[in-house]
C-alpha positions in Angstrom: -18.7 43.6 57.4 -18.1 44.0 61.1 -14.9 42.6 62.6 -13.8 42.0 66.1 -10.1 41.5 67.0 -9.5 39.7 70.3 -5.8 39.8 71.2 -3.8 40.7 74.3 -0.9 42.2 72.3 -1.6 45.8 71.3 0.9 45.8 68.4 -0.8 42.8 66.8 -4.2 44.7 67.0 -2.7 47.8 65.5 -1.2 46.0 62.6 -4.3 44.0 61.8 -6.5 47.1 62.1 -4.4 49.0 59.6 -4.4 46.2 57.1 -8.2 45.6 57.4 -9.0 49.3 56.9 -7.8 49.0 53.3 -11.0 47.0 52.4 -14.0 49.1 51.5 -16.5 46.3 52.5 -15.2 46.5 56.2 -17.7 48.8 58.0 -16.6 48.3 61.6 -13.4 47.2 63.3 -13.4 46.9 67.0 -11.0 45.1 69.4 -10.8 43.6 72.9 -7.7 42.9 74.9 -9.1 40.2 77.2 -11.9 37.6 77.1 -14.3 39.5 79.4 -14.1 42.5 77.2 -14.3 40.3 74.1 -17.5 38.6 75.3 -19.1 42.0 75.9 -18.1 43.3 72.5 -19.3 40.1 70.8 -22.8 40.8 72.3 -22.7 44.5 71.3 -21.2 44.3 67.8 -22.4 40.9 66.6 -19.3 40.7 64.3 -19.3 38.8 61.0 -15.6 37.9 61.5 -13.6 37.3 64.7 -9.8 37.4 64.7 -8.9 35.4 67.8 -5.5 35.1 69.4 -5.3 31.4 70.5 -2.8 32.2 73.3 -4.6 34.7 75.5 -3.3 35.3 79.0 -6.5 34.3 81.0 -7.8 31.5 78.8 -7.0 30.0 75.4 -8.7 31.5 72.4 -10.0 28.0 71.6 -11.7 27.8 75.1 -13.2 31.3 74.4 -15.0 29.8 71.3 -17.0 27.6 73.6 -18.7 30.6 75.1 -19.9 32.2 71.9 -22.9 30.9 69.9 
């Protein structure tokens, strides 16, 4: 399972990554700290799961969802 974490708080990313690494079925965990980087990584990784901060600095996480298909 490939996972992408999109969050602008580094500590939240670190905690989530450490918890997700416990699961053997998780093959890739990547992260982005802004929506531009998040969009790029969505296209590169094609994650199965997206952990999305709904309160990002440049746009809401819910608005970000409109840009992914």
